[in-house]
All heavy atoms as an XYZ file, in Angstrom:
919
protein
N      26.665      8.893    -14.805
C      26.021      7.590    -14.946
C      25.067      7.343    -13.741
O      23.972      6.801    -13.941
C      27.143      6.512    -14.994
C      26.602      5.108    -15.135
S      25.843      4.971    -16.795
C      25.846      3.254    -16.986
N      25.530      7.699    -12.556
C      24.682      7.512    -11.370
C      23.388      8.289    -11.497
O      22.293      7.823    -11.154
C      25.483      7.895    -10.119
C      24.801      7.548     -8.865
C      25.708      7.881     -7.635
C      25.092      7.508     -6.375
N      25.947      7.815     -5.252
N      23.477      9.532    -12.000
C      22.318     10.385    -12.151
C      21.336      9.771    -13.172
O      20.129      9.783    -12.951
C      22.726     11.767    -12.633
O      23.693     12.318    -11.724
C      21.551     12.704    -12.742
N      21.855      9.166    -14.235
C      21.007      8.509    -15.218
C      20.238      7.367    -14.615
O      19.040      7.183    -14.832
C      21.869      8.065    -16.401
C      21.122      7.297    -17.512
C      20.068      8.217    -18.137
C      22.061      6.798    -18.579
N      20.929      6.540    -13.828
C      20.282      5.376    -13.189
C      19.172      5.830    -12.210
O      18.084      5.284    -12.193
C      21.327      4.472    -12.477
C      22.225      3.847    -13.527
C      20.645      3.433    -11.622
C      23.423      3.166    -12.949
N      19.469      6.831    -11.401
C      18.469      7.389    -10.483
C      17.296      7.945    -11.261
O      16.119      7.705    -10.911
C      19.094      8.441     -9.534
C      18.030      9.128     -8.727
C      20.129      7.817     -8.624
N      17.528      8.687    -12.320
C      16.477      9.225    -13.116
C      15.600      8.178    -13.718
O      14.369      8.267    -13.785
C      17.050     10.114    -14.231
O      17.736     11.226    -13.724
N      16.212      7.103    -14.226
C      15.447      5.996    -14.825
C      14.588      5.292    -13.747
O      13.438      4.949    -14.006
C      16.381      5.007    -15.504
C      17.008      5.558    -16.785
S      18.236      4.453    -17.504
C      17.305      3.037    -17.893
N      15.147      5.178    -12.574
C      14.371      4.574    -11.451
C      13.174      5.436    -11.109
O      12.069      4.902    -10.890
N      13.335      6.716    -11.012
C      12.196      7.604    -10.719
C      11.151      7.585    -11.817
O       9.966      7.588    -11.566
C      12.701      9.068    -10.515
C      13.489      9.317     -9.234
C      14.092     10.687     -9.251
C      12.614      9.122     -8.031
N      11.605      7.559    -13.063
C      10.670      7.485    -14.188
C       9.818      6.162    -14.123
O       8.617      6.184    -14.261
C      11.423      7.542    -15.531
C      10.543      7.422    -16.761
C       9.539      8.556    -16.859
C      11.434      7.408    -17.996
N      10.522      5.095    -13.840
C       9.827      3.787    -13.760
C       8.835      3.792    -12.640
O       7.703      3.332    -12.782
C      10.835      2.649    -13.566
N       9.200      4.351    -11.472
C       8.259      4.436    -10.323
C       7.042      5.272    -10.670
O       5.917      4.904    -10.319
C       9.002      4.966     -9.131
N       7.232      6.328    -11.385
C       6.156      7.189    -11.753
C       5.207      6.486    -12.740
O       3.988      6.529    -12.596
C       6.673      8.501    -12.448
O       7.561      9.131    -11.515
C       5.548      9.466    -12.799
N       5.770      5.807    -13.742
C       4.978      5.105    -14.735
C       4.161      3.991    -14.069
O       2.968      3.860    -14.298
C       5.871      4.554    -15.848
C       5.090      3.577    -16.743
C       6.464      5.704    -16.691
N       4.805      3.190    -13.223
C       4.100      2.093    -12.596
C       3.049      2.567    -11.625
O       2.017      1.937    -11.479
C       5.098      1.112    -11.931
C       5.884      0.321    -12.935
C       7.275      0.374    -12.921
C       5.240     -0.475    -13.872
C       7.998     -0.345    -13.845
C       5.982     -1.222    -14.785
C       7.337     -1.140    -14.782
N       3.276      3.680    -10.951
C       2.206      4.172    -10.020
C       1.006      4.624    -10.768
O      -0.086      4.629    -10.288
C       2.775      5.275     -9.104
O       3.065      6.442     -9.864
N       1.185      5.083    -12.025
C       0.059      5.517    -12.826
C      -0.842      4.338    -13.211
O      -2.010      4.495    -13.534
C       0.534      6.199    -14.102
N      -0.282      3.107    -13.124
C      -1.050      1.904    -13.461
C      -1.385      1.107    -12.204
O      -1.492     -0.103    -12.246
C      -0.297      1.030    -14.429
C      -0.087      1.698    -15.776
C       1.151      2.204    -16.114
C      -1.148      1.886    -16.659
C       1.364      2.843    -17.359
C      -0.952      2.476    -17.866
C       0.278      2.977    -18.214
N      -1.530      1.792    -11.075
C      -1.861      1.133     -9.842
C      -3.169      0.384     -9.933
O      -4.106      0.838    -10.618
C      -1.927      2.161     -8.714
N      -3.265     -0.746     -9.292
C      -4.495     -1.555     -9.334
C      -5.624     -0.813     -8.575
O      -5.376     -0.118     -7.607
C      -4.235     -2.921     -8.721
N      -6.842     -1.067     -9.039
C      -8.000     -0.519     -8.325
C      -8.107     -1.243     -6.993
O      -7.688     -2.386     -6.861
C      -9.239     -0.729     -9.165
C      -9.240      0.128    -10.419
C     -10.527     -0.017    -11.222
O     -11.291     -0.989    -11.028
O     -10.765      0.869    -12.052
N      -8.689     -0.579     -6.007
C      -8.741     -1.161     -4.685
C      -9.679     -2.388     -4.527
O      -9.574     -3.161     -3.596
C      -9.226     -0.031     -3.790
C      -9.877      0.914     -4.727
C      -9.217      0.737     -6.054
N     -10.614     -2.559     -5.465
C     -11.540     -3.672     -5.442
C     -11.673     -4.242     -6.841
O     -11.213     -3.619     -7.798
C     -12.896     -3.240     -4.909
N     -12.353     -5.396     -6.918
C     -12.522     -5.993     -8.234
C     -13.999     -6.291     -8.457
O     -14.762     -6.487     -7.530
C     -11.684     -7.261     -8.332
C     -12.014     -8.296     -7.241
C     -11.033     -9.427     -7.286
C     -11.316    -10.385     -6.128
N     -10.409    -11.502     -6.084
N     -14.354     -6.401     -9.730
C     -15.712     -6.810    -10.085
C     -15.692     -8.334    -10.201
O     -14.789     -8.888    -10.828
C     -16.159     -6.197    -11.404
C     -16.360     -4.696    -11.346
S     -17.678     -4.240    -10.272
C     -18.981     -3.986    -11.379
N     -16.682     -8.978     -9.570
C     -16.778    -10.426     -9.682
C     -18.198    -10.792    -10.124
O     -19.155    -10.094     -9.894
C     -16.431    -11.121     -8.305
C     -15.026    -10.902     -7.921
C     -17.377    -10.642     -7.211
N     -18.274    -11.907    -10.859
C     -19.565    -12.386    -11.335
C     -20.217    -13.228    -10.264
O     -19.603    -14.095     -9.648
C     -19.363    -13.251    -12.611
C     -18.956    -12.403    -13.801
O     -19.639    -11.404    -14.044
O     -18.029    -12.820    -14.494
N     -21.507    -12.940    -10.019
C     -22.306    -13.699     -9.044
C     -23.666    -13.970     -9.629
O     -24.020    -13.472    -10.714
C     -22.474    -12.918     -7.735
O     -23.324    -11.792     -7.952
C     -21.146    -12.446     -7.185
N     -24.491    -14.658     -8.852
C     -25.878    -14.904     -9.280
C     -26.686    -13.603     -9.377
O     -27.691    -13.509    -10.035
C     -26.565    -15.896     -8.346
C     -26.675    -15.383     -6.917
C     -27.257    -16.446     -6.013
C     -27.237    -15.899     -4.583
N     -27.288    -16.917     -3.608
N     -26.195    -12.524     -8.687
C     -26.808    -11.217     -8.738
C     -26.254    -10.310     -9.814
O     -26.536     -9.159     -9.904
C     -26.663    -10.538     -7.377
C     -27.404    -11.177     -6.270
S     -27.168    -10.344     -4.687
C     -27.981     -8.808     -5.008
N     -25.322    -10.865    -10.611
C     -24.648    -10.123    -11.634
C     -23.254     -9.708    -11.123
O     -22.764    -10.275    -10.177
N     -22.701     -8.691    -11.728
C     -21.369     -8.224    -11.338
C     -21.484     -7.384    -10.063
O     -22.334     -6.492     -9.981
C     -20.719     -7.414    -12.441
C     -20.288     -8.252    -13.622
C     -19.451     -7.458    -14.590
C     -19.014     -8.266    -15.761
N     -18.027     -9.261    -15.452
N     -20.619     -7.708     -9.091
C     -20.600     -6.920     -7.844
C     -19.138     -6.598     -7.503
O     -18.236     -7.186     -8.056
C     -21.240     -7.695     -6.656
C     -20.453     -8.953     -6.308
C     -22.684     -8.021     -6.961
C     -20.767     -9.521     -4.955
N     -18.954     -5.686     -6.560
C     -17.616     -5.324     -6.109
C     -17.206     -6.212     -4.931
O     -18.018     -6.472     -4.024
C     -17.561     -3.864     -5.642
C     -17.538     -2.822     -6.780
C     -17.718     -1.396     -6.189
C     -16.251     -2.894     -7.534
N     -15.943     -6.647     -4.932
C     -15.418     -7.476     -3.849
C     -13.980     -6.980     -3.542
O     -13.323     -6.440     -4.439
C     -15.387     -8.929     -4.209
N     -13.550     -7.171     -2.316
C     -12.166     -6.789     -1.982
C     -11.184     -7.820     -2.519
O     -11.612     -8.826     -3.152
C     -12.008     -6.551     -0.475
C     -12.168     -7.805      0.377
O     -12.108     -8.934     -0.132
N     -12.336     -7.614      1.673
N      -9.903     -7.614     -2.282
C      -8.879     -8.518     -2.807
C      -9.044     -9.959     -2.351
O      -8.623    -10.890     -3.022
C      -7.499     -7.996     -2.437
N      -9.664    -10.175     -1.195
C      -9.888    -11.521     -0.654
C     -11.174    -12.127     -1.179
O     -11.534    -13.220     -0.803
C      -9.911    -11.496      0.909
C      -8.595    -11.089      1.484
C      -8.645    -11.079      2.965
C      -7.270    -10.637      3.542
N      -7.330    -10.609      5.036
N     -11.909    -11.381     -2.035
C     -13.147    -11.910     -2.571
C     -14.390    -11.652     -1.729
O     -15.456    -12.143     -2.033
N     -14.213    -10.868     -0.663
C     -15.357    -10.589      0.233
C     -16.208     -9.486     -0.369
O     -15.675     -8.472     -0.848
C     -14.868    -10.192      1.643
C     -14.043    -11.268      2.299
S     -14.821    -12.882      2.442
C     -16.013    -12.550      3.731
N     -17.484     -9.705     -0.324
C     -18.477     -8.764     -0.908
C     -18.375     -7.393     -0.253
O     -18.239     -7.277      0.951
C     -19.893     -9.316     -0.736
O     -19.935    -10.595     -1.423
C     -20.939     -8.390     -1.327
N     -18.534     -6.354     -1.052
C     -18.563     -4.959     -0.559
C     -19.957     -4.455     -0.622
O     -20.741     -4.820     -1.510
C     -17.605     -4.064     -1.370
C     -16.136     -4.449     -1.206
C     -15.278     -3.626     -2.196
C     -15.664     -4.204      0.206
N     -20.330     -3.590      0.349
C     -21.677     -3.070      0.500
C     -21.709     -1.560      0.574
O     -20.720     -0.940      1.010
C     -22.294     -3.642      1.782
C     -22.418     -5.137      1.800
C     -21.433     -5.945      2.298
C     -23.586     -5.770      1.328
C     -21.512     -7.317      2.275
C     -23.672     -7.167      1.327
C     -22.655     -7.923      1.817
O     -22.759     -9.281      1.824
N     -22.894     -0.990      0.279
C     -23.168      0.410      0.481
C     -24.277      0.545      1.527
O     -25.051     -0.398      1.737
C     -23.595      1.155     -0.813
O     -24.754      0.473     -1.336
C     -22.465      1.067     -1.866
N     -24.321      1.706      2.145
C     -25.249      1.994      3.244
C     -26.119      3.202      2.824
O     -25.573      4.276      2.551
C     -24.406      2.320      4.466
C     -25.156      2.610      5.746
C     -26.281      1.897      6.109
C     -24.682      3.590      6.616
C     -26.911      2.134      7.307
C     -25.345      3.823      7.830
C     -26.470      3.112      8.185
N     -27.426      3.028      2.777
C     -28.326      4.096      2.315
C     -28.230      5.349      3.152
O     -28.542      6.411      2.653
C     -29.781      3.598      2.307
C     -30.074      2.620      1.157
O     -29.286      2.526      0.214
O     -31.167      2.007      1.214
N     -27.831      5.226      4.411
C     -27.794      6.389      5.289
C     -26.516      7.253      5.092
O     -26.394      8.294      5.716
C     -27.960      5.985      6.739
C     -29.327      5.387      6.990
C     -29.578      4.993      8.445
C     -30.932      4.435      8.651
N     -31.212      4.095     10.040
N     -25.575      6.769      4.299
C     -24.405      7.550      3.980
C     -24.786      8.725      3.045
O     -25.717      8.611      2.235
C     -23.337      6.721      3.294
C     -22.602      5.807      4.241
O     -22.654      6.009      5.476
O     -21.963      4.860      3.745
N     -24.042      9.812      3.154
C     -24.203     10.928      2.247
C     -23.112     10.750      1.157
O     -22.146     10.009      1.381
C     -24.018     12.264      2.983
N     -23.290     11.416      0.059
C     -22.287     11.316     -0.993
C     -20.922     11.775     -0.469
O     -20.809     12.892      0.011
C     -22.711     12.148     -2.221
C     -21.904     11.851     -3.429
S     -22.094     10.187     -3.976
C     -23.104     10.402     -5.397
N     -19.946     10.891     -0.461
C     -18.651     11.220     -0.021
C     -18.495     11.297      1.508
O     -17.475     11.809      1.999
N     -19.475     10.755      2.282
C     -19.412     10.824      3.733
C     -20.025      9.556      4.327
O     -21.122      9.178      3.970
C     -20.169     12.030      4.251
C     -20.126     12.169      5.764
C     -20.881     13.409      6.253
C     -20.782     13.610      7.719
N     -20.806     12.515      8.599
N     -19.262      8.923      5.200
C     -19.730      7.760      5.928
C     -20.569      8.168      7.148
O     -20.148      9.031      7.936
C     -18.565      6.900      6.374
O     -19.020      5.854      7.241
N     -21.734      7.585      7.322
C     -22.557      7.821      8.509
C     -22.660      6.558      9.336
O     -23.546      6.454     10.173
C     -23.942      8.321      8.113
C     -23.887      9.752      7.643
O     -23.252     10.597      8.231
N     -24.531     10.014      6.477
N     -21.759      5.635      9.142
C     -21.705      4.396      9.936
C     -20.810      4.695     11.139
O     -19.601      4.862     10.996
C     -21.116      3.252      9.092
S     -21.117      1.617      9.825
N     -21.451      4.760     12.348
C     -20.657      5.120     13.567
C     -19.791      3.936     14.031
O     -19.812      2.888     13.453
C     -21.553      5.659     14.660
C     -22.616      4.610     15.129
O     -22.423      3.409     14.927
O     -23.657      5.073     15.683
N     -19.102      4.121     15.176
C     -18.188      3.088     15.650
C     -18.917      1.749     15.957
O     -18.379      0.675     15.688
C     -17.369      3.588     16.820
C     -16.342      4.605     16.347
C     -15.321      4.983     17.429
O     -14.914      4.074     18.186
O     -15.013      6.176     17.539
N     -20.087      1.842     16.512
C     -20.841      0.640     16.777
C     -21.249     -0.070     15.498
O     -21.185     -1.311     15.371
C     -22.096      0.957     17.613
N     -21.634      0.716     14.497
C     -21.993      0.173     13.207
C     -20.804     -0.526     12.550
O     -20.948     -1.572     11.936
C     -22.485      1.353     12.290
S     -22.745      0.986     10.556
N     -19.587      0.060     12.697
C     -18.416     -0.484     12.057
C     -18.049     -1.857     12.612
O     -17.278     -2.600     11.993
C     -17.221      0.480     12.257
C     -17.222      1.723     11.373
C     -16.026      2.604     11.678
C     -17.339      1.427      9.903
N     -18.576     -2.216     13.759
C     -18.305     -3.546     14.322
C     -18.961     -4.647     13.445
O     -18.447     -5.712     13.319
C     -18.734     -3.634     15.780
C     -17.858     -2.799     16.670
C     -18.241     -2.886     18.088
C     -17.224     -2.077     18.834
N     -17.442     -1.645     20.072
N     -20.179     -4.354     12.965
C     -20.895     -5.287     12.075
C     -20.559     -5.051     10.589
O     -20.640     -5.960      9.812
C     -22.397     -5.170     12.275
C     -22.881     -5.707     13.613
C     -24.396     -5.704     13.645
C     -24.891     -6.257     14.984
N     -26.340     -6.225     15.068
N     -20.229     -3.814     10.297
C     -19.984     -3.418      8.928
C     -18.621     -2.753      8.820
O     -18.499     -1.541      8.728
C     -21.086     -2.434      8.462
C     -22.441     -3.094      8.504
C     -23.336     -3.019      9.510
C     -23.030     -3.899      7.488
N     -24.457     -3.744      9.201
C     -24.310     -4.267      7.951
C     -22.622     -4.298      6.230
C     -25.138     -5.087      7.230
C     -23.455     -5.131      5.475
C     -24.721     -5.486      5.971
N     -17.527     -3.566      8.861
C     -16.175     -2.940      8.804
C     -15.961     -2.119      7.544
O     -16.338     -2.530      6.461
C     -15.272     -4.175      8.847
C     -16.082     -5.245      9.467
C     -17.501     -4.983      9.023
N     -15.369     -0.969      7.748
C     -15.025     -0.074      6.652
C     -14.002     -0.797      5.749
O     -13.132     -1.523      6.198
C     -14.471      1.207      7.141
N     -14.132     -0.576      4.435
C     -13.173     -1.053      3.474
C     -11.993     -0.028      3.466
O     -11.933      0.912      2.682
C     -13.811     -1.163      2.089
C     -12.917     -1.670      0.980
C     -11.945     -2.631      1.216
C     -13.054     -1.116     -0.295
C     -11.132     -3.064      0.188
C     -12.231     -1.567     -1.325
C     -11.279     -2.533     -1.092
N     -11.091     -0.207      4.461
C      -9.977      0.738      4.667
C      -9.004      0.753      3.479
O      -8.814     -0.212      2.823
C      -9.242      0.385      5.946
C      -9.972      0.701      7.174
N     -10.305     -0.221      8.099
C     -10.492      1.870      7.642
C     -11.000      0.335      9.082
N     -11.128      1.648      8.822
N      -8.455      1.931      3.310
C      -7.459      2.182      2.254
C      -6.052      2.046      2.871
O      -5.874      2.322      4.096
C      -7.659      3.550      1.686
N      -5.114      1.664      2.109
C      -3.705      1.680      2.581
C      -3.243      3.092      2.894
O      -3.854      4.081      2.376
C      -2.819      1.077      1.482
N      -2.214      3.243      3.687
C      -1.759      4.538      4.158
C      -1.501      5.530      3.010
O      -1.811      6.721      3.109
C      -0.530      4.385      5.004
N      -0.920      5.066      1.932
C      -0.569      6.006      0.802
C      -1.438      5.757     -0.400
O      -1.010      5.941     -1.536
C       0.886      5.854      0.469
C       1.783      6.277      1.602
C       3.263      6.201      1.216
C       4.060      6.690      2.414
N       5.478      6.722      2.120
N      -2.680      5.348     -0.197
C      -3.607      5.082     -1.317
C      -3.832      6.365     -2.117
O      -3.865      7.475     -1.593
C      -4.945      4.558     -0.752
N      -3.965      6.198     -3.426
C      -4.195      7.313     -4.324
C      -5.565      7.129     -4.980
O      -5.899      6.036     -5.450
C      -3.113      7.385     -5.364
C      -1.750      7.641     -4.821
C      -0.758      7.958     -5.894
C       0.645      8.049     -5.424
N       0.972      9.020     -4.457
N      -6.317      8.231     -5.019
C      -7.638      8.161     -5.653
C      -7.475      8.229     -7.149
O      -6.519      8.810     -7.705
C      -8.552      9.312     -5.141
C      -8.749      9.186     -3.675
C      -8.001     10.687     -5.466
N      -8.442      7.630     -7.854
C      -8.375      7.611     -9.326
C      -9.758      7.273     -9.872
O     -10.443      6.382     -9.324
C      -7.350      6.571     -9.759
C      -7.179      6.531    -11.250
C      -6.104      5.500    -11.695
O      -5.109      5.340    -10.949
O      -6.331      4.863    -12.723
N     -10.186      7.944    -10.884
C     -11.450      7.649    -11.576
C     -12.624      7.722    -10.633
O     -12.831      8.726     -9.930
N     -13.361      6.619    -10.528
C     -14.555      6.568     -9.684
C     -14.229      6.345     -8.203
O     -15.088      6.337     -7.358
C     -15.480      5.408    -10.139
C     -15.976      5.501    -11.536
C     -15.093      4.726    -12.538
O     -14.064      4.162    -12.115
O     -15.413      4.771    -13.710
N     -12.960      6.063     -7.922
C     -12.521      5.741     -6.539
C     -12.118      7.034     -5.801
O     -11.358      7.847     -6.297
C     -11.347      4.786     -6.585
C     -11.776      3.476     -7.160
C     -11.608      3.054     -8.449
C     -12.454      2.398     -6.494
N     -12.163      1.788     -8.591
C     -12.696      1.380     -7.396
C     -12.896      2.280     -5.168
C     -13.343      0.204     -7.051
C     -13.543      1.088     -4.802
C     -13.763      0.067     -5.744
N     -12.607      7.150     -4.574
C     -12.249      8.279     -3.692
C     -12.083      7.764     -2.286
O     -12.332      6.596     -1.992
C     -13.313      9.381     -3.744
O     -14.581      8.844     -3.368
N     -11.637      8.632     -1.400
C     -11.409      8.296     -0.033
C     -12.302      9.138      0.871
O     -12.500     10.335      0.613
C      -9.934      8.495      0.370
C      -8.920      7.619     -0.322
C      -7.494      8.091     -0.041
C      -9.070      6.169      0.095
N     -12.840      8.554      1.922
C     -13.598      9.261      2.942
C     -13.160      8.813      4.299
O     -12.539      7.746      4.415
C     -15.114      9.046      2.755
C     -15.631      9.574      1.429
C     -15.542      7.609      2.911
N     -13.439      9.558      5.303
C     -13.078      9.198      6.703
C     -14.148      8.313      7.299
O     -15.343      8.592      7.251
C     -12.978     10.450      7.576
C     -11.716     11.250      7.350
C     -10.622     10.765      8.270
C      -9.475     11.756      8.184
N      -8.228     11.150      8.279
N     -13.724      7.198      7.887
C     -14.591      6.319      8.635
C     -14.674      6.844     10.058
O     -13.873      7.650     10.490
C     -14.058      4.863      8.636
N     -15.655      6.352     10.826
C     -15.815      6.788     12.198
C     -14.619      6.476     13.089
O     -14.406      7.135     14.103
C     -17.107      6.155     12.827
N     -13.819      5.478     12.674
C     -12.592      5.126     13.407
C     -11.456      6.079     13.119
O     -10.345      5.908     13.587
C     -12.238      3.670     13.193
C     -11.931      3.356     11.736
O     -11.798      4.264     10.877
O     -11.797      2.143     11.424
N     -11.697      7.063     12.235
C     -10.653      8.062     11.868
C      -9.760      7.674     10.736
O      -8.961      8.467     10.256
N      -9.916      6.445     10.235
C      -9.051      5.966      9.142
C      -9.764      6.252      7.821
O     -10.970      6.400      7.760
C      -8.825      4.461      9.251
C      -8.073      4.085     10.506
C      -7.941      2.586     10.597
C      -7.269      2.144     11.872
N      -7.269      0.694     12.029
N      -8.920      6.334      6.743
C      -9.485      6.493      5.420
C     -10.110      5.214      4.919
O      -9.560      4.141      5.168
C      -8.372      6.953      4.433
C      -7.766      8.313      4.750
C      -8.589      9.453      4.293
O      -9.578      9.252      3.529
O      -8.288     10.584      4.713
N     -11.218      5.352      4.226
C     -11.858      4.180      3.598
C     -12.189      4.477      2.187
O     -12.275      5.671      1.749
C     -13.128      3.786      4.388
C     -14.248      4.796      4.347
S     -15.698      4.428      5.361
C     -16.378      3.035      4.497
N     -12.340      3.447      1.369
C     -12.650      3.609     -0.024
C     -14.113      3.882     -0.222
O     -14.976      3.379      0.458
C     -12.251      2.375     -0.805
C     -10.804      2.201     -1.036
C      -9.972      1.264     -0.420
C      -9.964      3.006     -1.852
N      -8.694      1.469     -0.863
C      -8.662      2.514     -1.727
C     -10.170      4.084     -2.669
C      -7.561      3.070     -2.401
C      -9.107      4.612     -3.355
C      -7.803      4.115     -3.224
N     -14.325      4.735     -1.251
C     -15.703      4.989     -1.769
C     -15.653      4.782     -3.267
O     -14.694      5.117     -3.928
C     -16.131      6.403     -1.403
N     -16.747      4.249     -3.809
C     -16.881      4.036     -5.241
C     -18.036      4.942     -5.709
O     -19.151      4.854     -5.185
C     -17.166      2.588     -5.562
C     -17.211      2.276     -7.040
C     -16.046      2.280     -7.795
C     -18.429      2.021     -7.656
C     -16.102      2.030     -9.165
C     -18.472      1.723     -8.998
C     -17.319      1.766     -9.787
O     -17.345      1.502    -11.094
N     -17.748      5.786     -6.674
C     -18.721      6.743     -7.143
C     -19.319      7.558     -5.980
O     -20.515      7.821     -5.908
C     -19.799      6.085     -7.986
C     -19.253      5.470     -9.258
C     -20.310      4.829    -10.124
O     -21.426      4.522     -9.640
O     -20.007      4.575    -11.317
N     -18.491      7.885     -5.017
C     -18.878      8.696     -3.881
C     -19.556      7.945     -2.736
O     -19.826      8.508     -1.666
N     -19.783      6.621     -2.921
C     -20.454      5.838     -1.900
C     -19.446      5.051     -1.075
O     -18.745      4.178     -1.642
C     -21.448      4.860     -2.538
C     -22.580      5.553     -3.326
C     -23.418      4.522     -4.002
C     -24.448      5.241     -4.914
N     -25.178      4.236     -5.673
N     -19.346      5.296      0.242
C     -18.406      4.539      1.046
C     -18.730      3.069      0.979
O     -19.865      2.661      0.840
C     -18.672      5.098      2.441
C     -19.182      6.489      2.217
C     -20.007      6.366      0.981
N     -17.651      2.245      1.111
C     -17.812      0.782      0.986
C     -17.434      0.064      2.273
O     -16.540      0.462      3.004
C     -16.907      0.267     -0.150
C     -17.275      0.816     -1.540
C     -16.178      0.392     -2.541
C     -18.620      0.259     -1.970
N     -18.135     -1.037      2.524
C     -18.030     -1.807      3.749
C     -18.043     -3.295      3.419
O     -18.591     -3.685      2.388
C     -19.154     -1.554      4.701
C     -19.431     -0.109      4.975
C     -20.229      0.651      4.119
C     -18.904      0.552      6.125
C     -20.477      2.025      4.358
C     -19.137      1.870      6.374
C     -19.943      2.594      5.494
O     -20.140      3.931      5.724
N     -17.483     -4.107      4.307
C     -17.707     -5.543      4.279
C     -18.760     -5.827      5.382
O     -19.173     -4.953      6.083
C     -16.413     -6.327      4.547
O     -15.862     -5.929      5.816
C     -15.401     -6.128      3.408
N     -19.173     -7.093      5.477
C     -20.173     -7.464      6.482
C     -19.585     -8.590      7.370
O     -19.114     -9.600      6.839
C     -21.473     -7.922      5.810
C     -22.537     -8.311      6.751
C     -22.922     -7.540      7.828
C     -23.244     -9.527      6.570
C     -23.937     -7.948      8.729
C     -24.244     -9.964      7.444
C     -24.585     -9.123      8.506
N     -19.663     -8.387      8.676
C     -19.112     -9.362      9.613
C     -19.808    -10.740      9.496
O     -19.228    -11.751      9.815
C     -19.206     -8.829     11.046
N     -21.041    -10.735      9.001
C     -21.764    -11.977      8.861
C     -21.338    -12.805      7.640
O     -21.669    -14.016      7.556
N     -20.593    -12.200      6.703
C     -20.069    -12.968      5.560
C     -18.838    -13.709      6.069
O     -17.898    -13.127      6.560
C     -19.711    -12.064      4.444
C     -20.921    -11.445      3.719
O     -22.032    -11.895      3.946
O     -20.712    -10.505      2.904
N     -18.863    -15.040      5.878
C     -17.745    -15.866      6.388
C     -16.752    -16.295      5.368
O     -15.603    -16.562      5.668
C     -18.357    -17.115      7.090
C     -19.281    -16.806      8.230
C     -18.561    -15.927      9.257
C     -19.474    -15.567     10.455
N     -18.968    -14.476     11.261
N     -17.143    -16.310      4.057
C     -16.227    -16.752      3.031
C     -16.445    -15.903      1.758
O     -17.498    -15.304      1.598
C     -16.390    -18.244      2.723
C     -17.725    -18.642      2.189
C     -17.877    -20.156      2.067
C     -19.130    -20.633      1.431
N     -20.361    -20.041      1.841
N     -15.435    -15.918      0.888
C     -15.576    -15.142     -0.346
C     -16.848    -15.579     -1.083
O     -17.172    -16.776     -1.136
C     -14.311    -15.561     -1.116
C     -13.338    -15.893     -0.104
C     -14.136    -16.554      1.010
N     -17.542    -14.579     -1.619
C     -18.754    -14.870     -2.345
C     -20.037    -14.800     -1.512
O     -21.097    -14.691     -2.036
N     -19.894    -14.847     -0.166
C     -21.103    -14.683      0.659
C     -21.684    -13.259      0.442
O     -20.946    -12.314      0.270
C     -20.746    -14.831      2.143
C     -20.611    -16.284      2.622
O     -20.820    -17.173      1.749
O     -20.192    -16.468      3.763
N     -22.992    -13.171      0.455
C     -23.666    -11.892      0.252
C     -24.790    -11.775      1.275
O     -25.881    -11.234      0.959
C     -24.202    -11.766     -1.158
C     -23.140    -11.768     -2.211
S     -23.808    -11.596     -3.882
C     -24.298    -13.251     -4.210
N     -24.580    -12.255      2.515
C     -25.644    -12.290      3.492
C     -26.049    -10.914      3.995
O     -27.073    -10.770      4.649
C     -25.251    -13.173      4.691
O     -24.033    -12.647      5.304
C     -24.987    -14.609      4.235
N     -25.237     -9.922      3.710
C     -25.556     -8.550      4.174
C     -26.515     -7.822      3.257
O     -27.075     -6.748      3.615
N     -26.751     -8.355      2.059
C     -27.615     -7.640      1.090
C     -29.038     -7.535      1.635
O     -29.695     -8.540      1.954
C     -27.616     -8.345     -0.271
C     -28.269     -7.545     -1.350
O     -27.959     -6.325     -1.443
O     -29.083     -8.058     -2.111
N     -29.522     -6.325      1.725
C     -30.896     -6.056      2.145
C     -31.079     -5.935      3.679
O     -32.206     -5.672      4.134
N     -30.067     -6.118      4.463
C     -30.155     -6.036      5.906
C     -30.733     -4.657      6.291
O     -30.263     -3.601      5.855
C     -28.819     -6.297      6.604
C     -28.912     -5.958      8.098
C     -28.351     -7.699      6.415
N     -31.806     -4.678      7.106
C     -32.435     -3.470      7.566
C     -32.998     -2.586      6.476
O     -33.423     -1.495      6.678
N     -33.025     -3.145      5.235
C     -33.509     -2.391      4.109
C     -32.593     -1.225      3.686
O     -32.923     -0.464      2.821
N     -31.373     -1.145      4.292
C     -30.485     -0.063      4.032
C     -29.093     -0.457      3.565
O     -28.259      0.378      3.253
C     -30.362      0.896      5.263
C     -31.678      1.606      5.542
C     -29.856      0.210      6.474
N     -28.817     -1.776      3.580
C     -27.521     -2.252      3.153
C     -27.658     -3.006      1.866
O     -28.552     -3.834      1.702
C     -26.899     -3.204      4.200
C     -26.482     -2.417      5.421
C     -27.223     -2.274      6.584
C     -25.301     -1.721      5.622
N     -26.510     -1.508      7.453
C     -25.346     -1.148      6.903
C     -24.136     -1.506      4.822
C     -24.284     -0.382      7.433
C     -23.118     -0.724      5.335
C     -23.172     -0.189      6.622
N     -26.778     -2.730      0.900
C     -26.890     -3.301     -0.448
C     -25.542     -3.669     -1.016
O     -24.527     -3.022     -0.749
C     -27.538     -2.304     -1.389
C     -28.801     -1.714     -0.875
N     -29.963     -2.430     -0.838
C     -29.037     -0.508     -0.312
C     -30.945     -1.676     -0.296
N     -30.376     -0.516      0.078
N     -25.532     -4.771     -1.758
C     -24.333     -5.191     -2.488
C     -23.898     -4.047     -3.394
O     -24.725     -3.446     -4.089
C     -24.604     -6.507     -3.271
C     -23.424     -6.801     -4.235
C     -24.821     -7.656     -2.364
N     -22.605     -3.738     -3.373
C     -22.113     -2.680     -4.243
C     -21.916     -3.219     -5.654
O     -21.282     -4.246     -5.857
C     -20.766     -2.179     -3.706
N     -22.462     -2.484     -6.616
C     -22.390     -2.946     -8.028
C     -21.730     -1.855     -8.860
O     -21.767     -0.736     -8.580
C     -23.788     -3.207     -8.555
C     -24.509     -4.387     -7.869
C     -25.798     -4.629     -8.460
C     -26.464     -5.817     -7.772
N     -27.696     -6.230     -8.379
């Protein structure tokens, strides 16, 4: 009986992990659908990044914090993980690393779009 209960628990854990939530959500804005983190903060891409590689150094990360992944995050579909300059894993969507912007103060702010001609709202 004990073995059956343990087996059912493992099966349930496996099934539920297969349906893990995506790390970000699509939200409707005046610019159309964009990616935002769980708190509703806009996510951005950086033109100087390479596919699957962040080129935002530690000084850059002060203004553009990496969209860090949880310790045991699992990649799925268009979502992947890359190393940020701080050594932590960060999320990438379709190979593009994702960041928030320190200048955005509340959910829905998009003040980082177009900064320096190299930062863009992630869509």
